[in-house]
N, C-alpha and C positions, 0 to 999 in steps of 0.2 A: 290942419297944421298942428304939430305936436306941442303939448304943453311944456313950458320950461319948468325946471325944478322949483322956481320961485312960485309960479302959479300952482304947481303941484302941492306945495306946503300950504298955500293959502286955501286950497280945496280941503285939505285935512282939517284946518281950523274951522272952516265954514261948516263942514259936515258935522263936526262935534256939536255945533250950536243948533243943528236942525233935527237930529235924531232924538226922539223922546226917550227918556230913561225908563227902562222897565223896572217894575218892582221885583224884588228877589227876597227869598227867605232861606236861611240855612236850615237844612233838614235836622231833625232831632238827633239822628245818628251823628256822633262825634267823629269827624274825619281826622286823619293824621296830617299835620302840616307837611308841606313838601317844598323843596327849593326849586328854583328855575333850572338849575343844572340837573337835578334829579328827574324833573319832568322830561327834559330833553333826552336824558339817558334812557328813560323808558320808551319815549317816542322813537328814538333811533333803533332801539332793540326790536320794536314792532316792525319798523320799516326794513330792517336788515335781516330779519329772521329767515334762515335758509332751511328749505325742506324739499321733499321730493313728491311730485304729483304722479299718480298712476291712474290712468283712465279706467282700468278694470276695477279699481277700488273707489275712486273719488269722483265718478260721474254718474252714479246711480242714485235714484231717489224713489221713495215710495210713490207708486202710480197715482195715488190720490192727491199728491202735491205737485205732480209733474207740470201741470199747466201754469203753476205759479213760480217756476224757477227758470233762470237762464244762466248757463255756464259763462263765466267771464271769458273774454276774447282770448286771453293768453293761453287758455287750456283747450280751445276748440281745435279739433283735428290732431291733438297731441296724444301720443300713447303713454309716454312717460318722460319726465324731464325734471331737472332741479330748478327751483325758483327762489328768488329773494323777495320777501314781502308777503303779507297776509292778504288773500283775495277779499274784494269787497263783498259783503254779505248783508243784504237789507235786514236791519233789525238785530244783527249779530254783534257779539262782543267776545269772540274767541281770540285771546291773545296768548302771551307766554305764561301768564298766571291768572287768566280770567276765562270764563266760559259763558255761553249763551243760556238763556232761560230754559231750565229743566233739561239741559243737554246731558246725555249719558257719558260725558267725558270731562276731563279736568282742565284742558287747555287746547289750543289749536293743534299742536303737534299730536296730542293724544287723539284728537278728533280725526285727523287724517289717517293715523295708524288704525283707527277703528272703522275706517271706510266711510267717513262723512262725505257728503257732496261738497266739493270745493267751491265755496262762494255762491252768490246769487245776485245778479245785477238787474233783476226784474223788479223795478220799483213802481211800475205803472198800476199794478192791481191794488196797491194800498193795503195789502194783507199783513204787512210787517214780517217779523221773523217766521221762517218756515222750519219746522222741526226736521232734523237730519242734515241741514246745511251748516257749514263751518266757515267762519271768517268774521269780519267786522265792518260796520258802516261808519260814517263820519263821526257821529256822536259817541259811538262805542269806542272808536279810536281815542277821542279826546278824554273820555271817562277813564279808559285804561291807562293813558299816558299820565294823567293826574292822580292815578291810583285812588279814584273815588269808589269806595266800597258801598254799593247801594244797588237797588233794582236798576235795570237798564234805563239810562237816561235818553231823552230825545234832544234835538236842538233847542226846543222850547224849555223843557224842564231843566236842562243844564243851566240856562240863563236865569231861570226863576229860582233855582235851589242853590247853585254853587258858584255863580259868577256875577259880578256887578259891573255895570257899564263904566267905561272910562272915556275921556276925550281921545279921539283918534290921534291927536298930536302927542299924546302921552303913551301910546302903545309901545310895549317893550318885547324883547325876545321872550317867547313862551307865554305871552298873553294870547287871546283868541279873537277871531272875527266870526261872529255868529249871525246867520240869517235864519231866524226862527221859522221852523216848519220846512226848511229847505236844505241848509248845509252849514257846516261849521269847520273851521280850520285852526291850526295853531300857527301863530305868527312867528316867523324867523327873523326877517329883516326886510327893509325896503330895498328896491333895486330895479334894474331894467333887464328884461328878457326879450330878445328879438325885437328891440326897439320899443317895447311896451313898458310903461311905468306900472309898478305894482308891488306886491308883497311876495317874497319867497316864503313858502309854507311847508308844514308837515301836515299830512292829512290822509284820510282814506276816501277814495272817490272812484266812481266808474268813468269819470271824464278823462279823455286822453288827448285833449287839445295840445298840451305841452309834452306829450309822450308818457312813457312809463306804463306799468301794469294797471289793470282795473283793481285797485286795492291800495294798500298803505305805501306811501312814497313821499319823497321830497318833491314839492310841486310849486305852482305859481298862481296867484290870483291878481287879475288886472285891476288897476286903479279905477277904471271905468265900472267894473263890476262892484267894487267896494262902495263907490260913491252912488251908484244908481240902482243897485239891487237890494239895498236895505241891510247890509252887513253892519252889525253892531260890535264895536270893539269892547272887550270885557276882560276882567282880571279875576283869577281864582281867589275866593275869599280866604283861603288858607295858605296862600303862597308865602314862601320865605325868600327874601332877597339874598343873593350870594355875596353881595358887597357887605363887608364888615363895617359897622358904624360905631362911633363912640359918642356918648351923650354926656354933656357937662351941664352945670346948673344954668349956664347962660346961652349955650349954643349947641348945635349938633353939626358935627363936621365929619368928613370921611377920615377914617383912621389910616395912618401909614402902617402897613402890615409888615412886620419884621420877617425876614427870610428864616425858614426852619432848617435849611440845608445849605451847604457850602457850594457856591457857584464854581463850576468846574469839577465838582464831585459827582456822587451818584446817589440815587434814591430808588425805591421800589414801589410800584403801584400796589397799594394795599387796602386802603379804606373805601373799597367799592364792592358791589355784589359780584360783578363778573368782569367789568372793564371800565376804563376811564376815557372820557372824550379829550382830544386835543384839538385846539382851535387855531385859526389863522392869525390871531393876535391875542393879546392879554385882556380878556374880558368875555363875559357870557353873551354879549351882543354880537360877537363875531362867530362866523360859521364854523362848524365842526369839520375838520379836514380828515379825521380818522378816529379810530378807537384803539386803545392799548389794553391788552388783557391783564387781569390781575396777576401779580407776582413778576411782571416784566421789570427788568432793570433799565434805568434811564440815566444817561449822562446829562447833567444840568448845565446848559450852555450859558444862560443869562437869567436875570430875575427882574420882575416888575410888579411891585405891590401885591404879592400873593400869588403870582404866576411865574412858572419857570418855562423858559424856552428849551425845547428838546428836539432831537431828531429820532424818528422811528419809522422803519420800513421805507426808507428813502424819502420821507416827508418831514418837513420842519414845522413845528407848531408850538402851542403853549398849553401847559397843564396846570390846573389849580392845585396849590401845594397841599391842601387838606386831603387830597386823594393819595398822597405819597407818604411813605414811612422810611425811616433809616434802614440801611442794610444790616442784616445780622453780621456781626464781626467775624471775619475770616471765612465766610461761607462761599463767596463768589470771586472769580478771577477774570482778568481781561488780558487780551493779547497786546504785548508791547515789544518793540524792537524788531518786528517782522510784520509783513502784510498778511501772510497766511501761515498757518501752522498745522502740520499733520497730527491727526488723532489716531492712535494705534491700538491694536488689541491688547498689547502688553507694554511694560515699561522698558522698551528697547527699540532701536531702529531696525532690528531684525523682525519685528512683528508687522503684520499686515496693516496698511492704512485703511481705516474704516470711515473716516470723515475728515473734512478740512475745516479748521476754525478760521474765521475771518475777523478783521477789525470791526468793532461795534457789537460783537457778541459777548455775552457774559455767562459762561458756564458755571455750574455749581462744582465746588471742589469737594471731592469725596474722601481723598486720602493722599498719602505720599509713599513713593516706592522706598524699599529698604535702603537703597543707596542714596536717597535724598535728591535724585536728579529729575524725577518725574512726578507729575501730579495726576491722580486719577480724577477725571472730570465727567460731568453729565450735562448734555445739552440736547433739547428736543427729544428726550427719552432715550438717547444713545449714550452709553457709557464707554469710556476708553481712556487712554493714557497720552499725555502731551508733555513735551519738554518744559520743565520748571523754569529754565533759563529765559523763556519768552513769555512767561505768565506773571502777572502782578496781582496780588490779593487786593480786593476792593475793601476798604475800611468804612 
Protein backbone atom coordinates (compact mmCIF):
# COMPACT_ATOMS: atom_id res chain seq x y z
CA UNK A 1 0.00 0.00 0.00
CA UNK A 2 1.43 3.37 -1.03
CA UNK A 3 2.24 5.97 1.60
CA UNK A 4 0.11 9.08 1.66
CA UNK A 5 1.89 12.43 1.53
CA UNK A 6 0.95 12.91 5.20
CA UNK A 7 2.79 9.78 6.25
CA UNK A 8 5.58 10.74 3.85
CA UNK A 9 6.16 14.01 5.72
CA UNK A 10 5.92 12.23 9.08
CA UNK A 11 8.68 9.90 7.86
CA UNK A 12 10.86 12.90 7.09
CA UNK A 13 10.49 14.28 10.60
CA UNK A 14 11.05 10.84 12.12
CA UNK A 15 14.22 10.23 10.14
CA UNK A 16 15.60 13.58 11.24
CA UNK A 17 15.44 12.46 14.88
CA UNK A 18 17.05 9.06 14.22
CA UNK A 19 20.17 9.90 12.21
CA UNK A 20 23.23 10.70 14.32
CA UNK A 21 24.78 14.06 13.47
CA UNK A 22 28.31 13.61 12.12
CA UNK A 23 31.09 15.87 13.28
CA UNK A 24 32.49 18.23 10.64
CA UNK A 25 35.29 20.68 10.37
CA UNK A 26 35.99 23.40 7.85
CA UNK A 27 39.28 22.90 6.06
CA UNK A 28 41.95 25.50 6.66
CA UNK A 29 41.77 26.56 3.02
CA UNK A 30 39.29 29.43 2.78
CA UNK A 31 36.61 28.67 0.20
CA UNK A 32 34.61 31.26 -1.73
CA UNK A 33 30.97 31.43 -0.63
CA UNK A 34 28.49 30.43 -3.33
CA UNK A 35 24.75 30.99 -3.75
CA UNK A 36 22.24 28.23 -4.39
CA UNK A 37 21.55 29.55 -7.89
CA UNK A 38 25.29 29.56 -8.65
CA UNK A 39 25.59 25.96 -7.47
CA UNK A 40 22.74 24.96 -9.74
CA UNK A 41 24.22 26.87 -12.66
CA UNK A 42 27.46 24.93 -12.28
CA UNK A 43 25.64 21.60 -11.81
CA UNK A 44 23.49 22.14 -14.91
CA UNK A 45 26.58 23.05 -16.94
CA UNK A 46 28.20 19.75 -15.91
CA UNK A 47 25.02 17.84 -16.79
CA UNK A 48 24.46 19.57 -20.14
CA UNK A 49 28.09 19.70 -21.33
CA UNK A 50 28.11 18.61 -24.99
CA UNK A 51 31.08 16.80 -26.52
CA UNK A 52 32.01 14.20 -29.11
CA UNK A 53 33.17 10.66 -28.28
CA UNK A 54 35.51 8.91 -30.69
CA UNK A 55 36.30 5.26 -30.00
CA UNK A 56 39.65 5.44 -31.77
CA UNK A 57 40.76 8.14 -29.31
CA UNK A 58 38.69 7.62 -26.18
CA UNK A 59 38.53 3.86 -25.57
CA UNK A 60 42.23 3.10 -25.18
CA UNK A 61 43.99 2.67 -21.86
CA UNK A 62 47.49 1.70 -20.74
CA UNK A 63 47.51 -2.14 -20.63
CA UNK A 64 48.66 -2.14 -17.01
CA UNK A 65 45.35 -0.45 -16.06
CA UNK A 66 43.07 -2.37 -18.44
CA UNK A 67 41.75 -4.82 -15.84
CA UNK A 68 40.59 -1.94 -13.65
CA UNK A 69 38.48 -0.03 -16.17
CA UNK A 70 35.05 -0.55 -17.70
CA UNK A 71 33.72 1.69 -20.46
CA UNK A 72 30.33 3.26 -19.61
CA UNK A 73 27.42 1.56 -21.41
CA UNK A 74 26.60 4.56 -23.60
CA UNK A 75 29.93 4.19 -25.41
CA UNK A 76 30.03 0.41 -25.83
CA UNK A 77 29.83 -0.54 -29.51
CA UNK A 78 29.86 3.12 -30.60
CA UNK A 79 32.39 4.40 -33.14
CA UNK A 80 31.71 8.11 -32.74
CA UNK A 81 28.78 10.14 -31.44
CA UNK A 82 27.90 13.38 -29.69
CA UNK A 83 26.89 13.16 -26.02
CA UNK A 84 25.46 15.46 -23.38
CA UNK A 85 26.82 14.95 -19.89
CA UNK A 86 30.17 13.89 -18.41
CA UNK A 87 30.69 10.10 -18.07
CA UNK A 88 30.95 8.50 -14.64
CA UNK A 89 34.60 7.98 -13.70
CA UNK A 90 35.42 6.30 -10.38
CA UNK A 91 37.57 8.75 -8.38
CA UNK A 92 37.52 11.42 -11.11
CA UNK A 93 36.71 15.11 -11.04
CA UNK A 94 37.11 16.24 -14.64
CA UNK A 95 34.57 19.02 -15.25
CA UNK A 96 34.43 22.20 -17.29
CA UNK A 97 36.99 23.85 -14.97
CA UNK A 98 38.34 20.98 -12.85
CA UNK A 99 40.66 18.01 -13.46
CA UNK A 100 41.48 14.70 -11.81
CA UNK A 101 44.54 14.13 -9.66
CA UNK A 102 47.84 14.60 -11.58
CA UNK A 103 45.98 14.46 -14.91
CA UNK A 104 47.88 15.90 -17.91
CA UNK A 105 44.92 18.04 -18.99
CA UNK A 106 43.06 21.11 -17.73
CA UNK A 107 39.42 19.94 -17.88
CA UNK A 108 37.18 17.23 -19.30
CA UNK A 109 36.99 18.61 -22.86
CA UNK A 110 40.77 18.95 -22.95
CA UNK A 111 41.08 15.37 -21.68
CA UNK A 112 38.87 14.00 -24.45
CA UNK A 113 40.78 16.01 -27.03
CA UNK A 114 44.03 14.53 -25.73
CA UNK A 115 42.75 10.96 -26.04
CA UNK A 116 41.71 10.14 -22.48
CA UNK A 117 39.69 6.99 -21.79
CA UNK A 118 36.06 8.19 -21.47
CA UNK A 119 34.87 7.30 -17.97
CA UNK A 120 35.23 4.21 -15.80
CA UNK A 121 32.26 2.50 -14.16
CA UNK A 122 34.33 -0.25 -12.55
CA UNK A 123 33.94 0.49 -8.84
CA UNK A 124 34.31 -3.11 -7.65
CA UNK A 125 38.10 -3.23 -7.31
CA UNK A 126 38.26 -0.32 -4.88
CA UNK A 127 41.36 1.06 -6.59
CA UNK A 128 39.94 4.56 -6.92
CA UNK A 129 40.93 6.89 -9.74
CA UNK A 130 42.90 5.28 -12.58
CA UNK A 131 45.33 7.46 -14.51
CA UNK A 132 44.32 8.09 -18.10
CA UNK A 133 40.56 8.03 -17.49
CA UNK A 134 38.40 11.17 -17.70
CA UNK A 135 35.08 12.02 -16.08
CA UNK A 136 33.72 12.35 -12.55
CA UNK A 137 32.15 10.32 -9.79
CA UNK A 138 29.37 11.37 -7.42
CA UNK A 139 31.52 13.23 -4.88
CA UNK A 140 33.57 14.80 -7.68
CA UNK A 141 30.34 16.13 -9.20
CA UNK A 142 29.22 17.65 -5.88
CA UNK A 143 32.66 19.13 -5.24
CA UNK A 144 32.76 20.70 -8.72
CA UNK A 145 29.18 22.01 -8.49
CA UNK A 146 29.92 23.76 -5.18
CA UNK A 147 33.28 24.96 -6.54
CA UNK A 148 35.20 23.49 -3.59
CA UNK A 149 38.85 24.05 -4.45
CA UNK A 150 40.65 21.28 -2.57
CA UNK A 151 42.07 17.80 -3.05
CA UNK A 152 39.51 15.33 -4.41
CA UNK A 153 36.83 14.77 -1.77
CA UNK A 154 34.99 11.52 -1.07
CA UNK A 155 31.41 11.07 0.16
CA UNK A 156 32.84 10.88 3.69
CA UNK A 157 35.27 13.82 3.59
CA UNK A 158 32.69 16.09 1.93
CA UNK A 159 30.45 15.60 4.95
CA UNK A 160 33.31 15.92 7.43
CA UNK A 161 34.93 19.00 5.89
CA UNK A 162 32.37 21.05 4.02
CA UNK A 163 28.78 20.10 4.87
CA UNK A 164 26.79 19.97 8.10
CA UNK A 165 23.75 17.82 8.77
CA UNK A 166 20.30 19.39 8.75
CA UNK A 167 16.85 17.92 9.50
CA UNK A 168 15.42 16.20 6.43
CA UNK A 169 12.28 18.28 6.90
CA UNK A 170 14.44 21.41 6.35
CA UNK A 171 16.15 20.27 3.16
CA UNK A 172 16.16 22.88 0.38
CA UNK A 173 16.96 23.10 -3.28
CA UNK A 174 20.75 22.62 -3.68
CA UNK A 175 21.35 20.92 -0.34
CA UNK A 176 22.72 17.36 -0.52
CA UNK A 177 21.81 13.82 0.50
CA UNK A 178 25.00 11.97 1.43
CA UNK A 179 25.44 8.27 2.14
CA UNK A 180 29.03 8.20 3.44
CA UNK A 181 31.17 5.60 1.75
CA UNK A 182 28.60 5.01 -0.97
CA UNK A 183 26.89 7.88 -2.80
CA UNK A 184 25.98 11.57 -2.68
CA UNK A 185 23.45 13.62 -4.66
CA UNK A 186 22.33 17.24 -4.89
CA UNK A 187 18.69 17.69 -3.90
CA UNK A 188 16.40 19.48 -6.37
CA UNK A 189 12.85 19.00 -5.03
CA UNK A 190 10.43 16.41 -3.63
CA UNK A 191 8.14 14.67 -6.07
CA UNK A 192 6.75 11.45 -7.54
CA UNK A 193 8.25 9.53 -10.46
CA UNK A 194 6.45 6.50 -11.89
CA UNK A 195 4.30 6.35 -8.75
CA UNK A 196 7.34 6.40 -6.43
CA UNK A 197 7.78 9.09 -3.76
CA UNK A 198 11.22 10.61 -3.51
CA UNK A 199 13.63 13.36 -4.45
CA UNK A 200 14.50 14.70 -7.87
CA UNK A 201 18.28 15.14 -7.94
CA UNK A 202 21.35 16.31 -9.80
CA UNK A 203 24.12 13.72 -9.62
CA UNK A 204 26.83 11.63 -11.28
CA UNK A 205 26.01 7.93 -11.13
CA UNK A 206 26.47 4.68 -13.06
CA UNK A 207 22.93 3.67 -11.99
CA UNK A 208 20.34 3.62 -14.80
CA UNK A 209 17.19 2.55 -12.97
CA UNK A 210 15.49 5.78 -14.04
CA UNK A 211 17.31 6.11 -17.37
CA UNK A 212 19.99 8.45 -18.64
CA UNK A 213 23.70 7.95 -19.23
CA UNK A 214 26.16 6.49 -16.78
CA UNK A 215 27.36 9.91 -15.74
CA UNK A 216 26.12 13.39 -14.82
CA UNK A 217 22.37 13.83 -15.14
CA UNK A 218 19.07 14.91 -13.63
CA UNK A 219 17.93 11.85 -11.70
CA UNK A 220 15.75 10.51 -8.89
CA UNK A 221 16.26 8.96 -5.43
CA UNK A 222 13.37 7.03 -3.90
CA UNK A 223 12.12 7.86 -0.43
CA UNK A 224 12.65 4.23 0.51
CA UNK A 225 16.36 4.58 -0.27
CA UNK A 226 16.62 7.86 1.63
CA UNK A 227 14.91 6.46 4.72
CA UNK A 228 16.45 2.99 4.77
CA UNK A 229 19.94 3.31 3.27
CA UNK A 230 21.43 5.94 5.55
CA UNK A 231 21.31 9.10 3.43
CA UNK A 232 22.18 12.16 5.52
CA UNK A 233 20.68 15.54 4.54
CA UNK A 234 23.33 18.26 4.71
CA UNK A 235 23.99 21.90 3.80
CA UNK A 236 27.18 23.49 2.48
CA UNK A 237 28.84 25.53 5.23
CA UNK A 238 29.59 28.38 2.79
CA UNK A 239 26.17 28.56 1.09
CA UNK A 240 24.55 31.93 0.37
CA UNK A 241 20.79 32.17 0.22
CA UNK A 242 19.34 33.78 -2.91
CA UNK A 243 16.48 35.37 -0.97
CA UNK A 244 17.28 38.93 0.08
CA UNK A 245 16.50 39.62 3.75
CA UNK A 246 16.34 42.81 5.74
CA UNK A 247 17.31 42.91 9.41
CA UNK A 248 15.89 45.46 11.87
CA UNK A 249 16.59 45.91 15.58
CA UNK A 250 13.47 43.97 16.57
CA UNK A 251 12.80 41.44 13.82
CA UNK A 252 14.02 39.86 10.63
CA UNK A 253 11.55 39.76 7.75
CA UNK A 254 11.64 39.04 4.06
CA UNK A 255 12.24 42.24 2.10
CA UNK A 256 9.93 43.26 -0.73
CA UNK A 257 12.34 43.55 -3.62
CA UNK A 258 11.70 46.51 -5.90
CA UNK A 259 11.73 45.81 -9.66
CA UNK A 260 14.79 47.10 -11.54
CA UNK A 261 13.18 47.06 -14.98
CA UNK A 262 9.85 48.11 -16.47
CA UNK A 263 7.26 45.35 -16.88
CA UNK A 264 6.50 45.05 -20.59
CA UNK A 265 9.94 46.41 -21.40
CA UNK A 266 13.22 44.70 -22.18
CA UNK A 267 16.45 43.65 -20.43
CA UNK A 268 19.60 41.77 -21.35
CA UNK A 269 21.18 38.70 -19.72
CA UNK A 270 24.45 40.13 -18.47
CA UNK A 271 25.56 39.32 -14.93
CA UNK A 272 26.43 35.66 -15.58
CA UNK A 273 29.48 33.74 -16.76
CA UNK A 274 27.82 32.13 -19.78
CA UNK A 275 24.07 31.74 -19.24
CA UNK A 276 21.15 32.31 -16.85
CA UNK A 277 18.65 29.71 -15.64
CA UNK A 278 14.95 30.30 -16.07
CA UNK A 279 12.51 28.40 -13.88
CA UNK A 280 8.95 27.16 -13.93
CA UNK A 281 7.98 29.71 -11.25
CA UNK A 282 9.41 32.62 -9.25
CA UNK A 283 11.87 31.01 -6.82
CA UNK A 284 15.00 28.85 -6.65
CA UNK A 285 12.93 25.98 -5.24
CA UNK A 286 11.31 25.57 -8.67
CA UNK A 287 12.81 23.46 -11.46
CA UNK A 288 14.94 24.94 -14.23
CA UNK A 289 13.05 24.78 -17.55
CA UNK A 290 15.96 26.03 -19.64
CA UNK A 291 19.01 28.25 -19.90
CA UNK A 292 19.44 31.59 -21.64
CA UNK A 293 22.84 32.60 -23.04
CA UNK A 294 24.63 35.74 -21.96
CA UNK A 295 23.70 38.87 -24.00
CA UNK A 296 20.25 37.50 -24.98
CA UNK A 297 17.47 40.13 -25.06
CA UNK A 298 14.31 39.36 -23.08
CA UNK A 299 10.82 40.86 -23.06
CA UNK A 300 9.68 41.17 -19.42
CA UNK A 301 6.08 39.89 -19.17
CA UNK A 302 5.43 40.27 -15.42
CA UNK A 303 7.20 40.60 -12.07
CA UNK A 304 7.17 38.89 -8.66
CA UNK A 305 9.51 39.98 -5.84
CA UNK A 306 12.82 39.90 -7.69
CA UNK A 307 11.78 37.59 -10.53
CA UNK A 308 10.66 38.41 -14.07
CA UNK A 309 8.43 36.20 -16.18
CA UNK A 310 9.84 35.82 -19.69
CA UNK A 311 9.38 33.77 -22.85
CA UNK A 312 12.42 32.23 -24.54
CA UNK A 313 12.80 29.56 -27.25
CA UNK A 314 9.11 28.69 -27.03
CA UNK A 315 9.17 28.22 -23.24
CA UNK A 316 7.84 30.51 -20.53
CA UNK A 317 9.61 30.82 -17.20
CA UNK A 318 11.05 33.14 -14.55
CA UNK A 319 14.48 34.79 -14.36
CA UNK A 320 16.15 36.34 -11.29
CA UNK A 321 16.54 40.08 -11.90
CA UNK A 322 20.15 40.24 -10.68
CA UNK A 323 21.19 38.26 -13.77
CA UNK A 324 19.80 41.03 -16.00
CA UNK A 325 20.99 44.49 -17.06
CA UNK A 326 19.47 47.43 -18.91
CA UNK A 327 19.84 47.53 -22.68
CA UNK A 328 22.41 49.89 -24.22
CA UNK A 329 20.42 52.83 -25.60
CA UNK A 330 19.59 52.60 -29.29
CA UNK A 331 21.54 49.40 -29.91
CA UNK A 332 18.75 46.86 -30.53
CA UNK A 333 15.50 46.82 -32.53
CA UNK A 334 12.36 44.69 -32.59
CA UNK A 335 9.85 43.84 -35.30
CA UNK A 336 6.55 45.77 -35.08
CA UNK A 337 3.60 46.07 -37.47
CA UNK A 338 4.43 42.82 -39.28
CA UNK A 339 4.68 39.10 -38.49
CA UNK A 340 7.86 38.60 -40.51
CA UNK A 341 10.32 40.90 -42.28
CA UNK A 342 12.82 40.22 -45.04
CA UNK A 343 16.47 40.96 -44.40
CA UNK A 344 18.31 41.82 -47.62
CA UNK A 345 21.90 42.16 -48.84
CA UNK A 346 21.44 45.88 -49.45
CA UNK A 347 19.10 48.78 -48.54
CA UNK A 348 16.52 48.22 -51.30
CA UNK A 349 13.87 45.69 -52.34
CA UNK A 350 16.02 44.94 -55.38
CA UNK A 351 18.58 43.17 -53.22
CA UNK A 352 18.51 39.43 -52.46
CA UNK A 353 16.72 38.22 -49.32
CA UNK A 354 19.26 36.53 -47.02
CA UNK A 355 17.16 35.99 -43.89
CA UNK A 356 13.67 36.42 -42.47
CA UNK A 357 13.23 38.28 -39.19
CA UNK A 358 10.38 37.08 -36.94
CA UNK A 359 8.50 38.40 -33.92
CA UNK A 360 10.44 37.94 -30.68
CA UNK A 361 13.86 38.40 -32.27
CA UNK A 362 15.97 41.41 -31.30
CA UNK A 363 18.73 42.17 -33.82
CA UNK A 364 21.52 44.67 -33.22
CA UNK A 365 21.23 47.93 -35.16
CA UNK A 366 24.48 48.72 -36.97
CA UNK A 367 23.55 51.74 -39.07
CA UNK A 368 21.03 53.60 -41.25
CA UNK A 369 20.88 53.87 -45.05
CA UNK A 370 21.61 57.24 -46.66
CA UNK A 371 17.92 57.69 -47.57
CA UNK A 372 16.89 56.94 -43.97
CA UNK A 373 14.47 54.13 -44.90
CA UNK A 374 16.57 51.09 -43.98
CA UNK A 375 18.41 49.83 -40.90
CA UNK A 376 21.52 47.71 -41.18
CA UNK A 377 21.13 44.94 -38.62
CA UNK A 378 22.95 41.87 -37.31
CA UNK A 379 21.38 38.73 -35.87
CA UNK A 380 22.95 35.30 -35.23
CA UNK A 381 26.12 36.47 -36.99
CA UNK A 382 24.27 37.51 -40.20
CA UNK A 383 24.34 41.15 -41.31
CA UNK A 384 21.83 42.68 -43.69
CA UNK A 385 19.30 45.43 -44.30
CA UNK A 386 15.64 45.62 -43.21
CA UNK A 387 12.93 48.22 -43.69
CA UNK A 388 13.02 50.82 -40.90
CA UNK A 389 9.21 51.15 -41.18
CA UNK A 390 8.71 47.85 -39.35
CA UNK A 391 11.49 48.13 -36.78
CA UNK A 392 11.30 49.87 -33.40
CA UNK A 393 14.39 50.77 -31.37
CA UNK A 394 14.47 49.19 -27.91
CA UNK A 395 15.25 51.76 -25.22
